[in-house]
C-alpha positions in Angstrom: 13.1 17.6 0.3 15.1 19.7 3.1 14.5 16.5 6.0 15.9 14.3 4.0 19.1 13.0 3.7 20.9 14.7 0.7 23.7 12.4 -0.2 20.6 9.9 -1.4 18.7 10.1 -4.2 15.2 11.5 -3.6 12.4 12.7 -5.5 11.3 16.4 -5.3 8.0 16.2 -4.2 7.9 19.8 -3.4 8.7 20.4 -7.3 6.5 17.8 -8.2 3.7 19.3 -6.4 3.7 23.0 -7.6 3.8 21.3 -11.1 1.0 19.4 -10.5 -1.2 22.5 -8.7 0.0 24.8 -11.9 -1.2 22.5 -14.5 -4.4 21.6 -12.5 -5.0 25.2 -12.3 -4.2 26.2 -16.0 -6.3 23.2 -17.2 -10.0 24.9 -15.7 -11.6 21.5 -15.6 -13.4 20.5 -12.3 -10.8 17.8 -10.4 -12.5 15.0 -10.7 -12.5 15.4 -14.8 -9.0 15.7 -14.5 -8.5 13.0 -12.2 -10.3 10.7 -14.7 -8.1 11.8 -17.5 -5.0 11.0 -15.0 -6.1 7.6 -14.7 -6.5 8.4 -10.8 -9.3 8.6 -8.4 -10.1 12.5 -7.5 -9.4 11.6 -3.8 -5.8 10.6 -4.5 -5.2 13.6 -7.2 -6.1 15.5 -4.1 -3.3 14.2 -1.8 -1.2 14.2 -4.9 -2.0 18.0 -5.7 -1.9 18.7 -1.5 1.7 17.5 -1.2 1.2 13.9 0.2 3.2 10.7 -0.9 1.5 8.4 -2.9 2.3 5.4 -5.0 5.0 5.9 -7.5 1.7 4.3 -9.8 -0.1 7.1 -9.4 3.0 9.6 -9.4 3.7 8.1 -12.8 0.0 8.7 -13.8 0.0 12.6 -12.6 3.2 12.9 -14.7 1.8 11.7 -17.8 -1.4 13.7 -17.5 0.9 16.9 -17.1 3.1 15.8 -19.7 6.3 15.9 -17.6 8.5 13.1 -17.1 9.0 11.3 -14.2 12.7 12.0 -13.8 12.5 15.7 -14.0 11.6 15.5 -9.9 14.5 13.0 -9.4 17.2 14.3 -7.5 20.3 12.3 -7.9 23.1 12.2 -4.8 25.6 14.2 -5.2 28.4 12.5 -7.2 31.2 11.3 -4.6 34.8 9.6 -5.5 35.5 6.5 -6.7 36.3 4.4 -3.2 39.5 2.8 -3.8 38.5 0.2 -1.1 38.9 -3.7 -1.7 35.5 -4.6 -1.0 34.8 -6.8 -4.2 34.5 -10.9 -3.6 37.4 -11.6 -6.3 40.3 -10.0 -4.1 43.0 -12.2 -4.3 43.6 -12.9 -0.7 47.0 -14.6 -1.6 48.5 -11.4 -3.2 47.8 -9.4 0.0 50.3 -9.5 2.4 50.0 -10.0 5.7 51.9 -8.3 8.8 52.9 -10.4 11.5 53.2 -9.6 14.7 55.2 -10.7 17.5 
């Protein structure tokens, strides 16, 4: 997560990888059995445990297998003050005074 822009929403791949590895090691079964139980291929399960970024469907399947909420790995962007800029399409231009320069 450190190489990404911290002002944007992010998925914490490092925390996800640690949680998956911990769940897998405490499970004690073979990787193929755990992958089948999770509904992903053994190769995908291995890649997820290695920290690779895969499709959201596979990440959700792994989260369900771990009995973890996907959003527990979501990192929301910092809350910023509300903008006061008039960028909406409903700005009434007739009410805006324009300065005329000579």
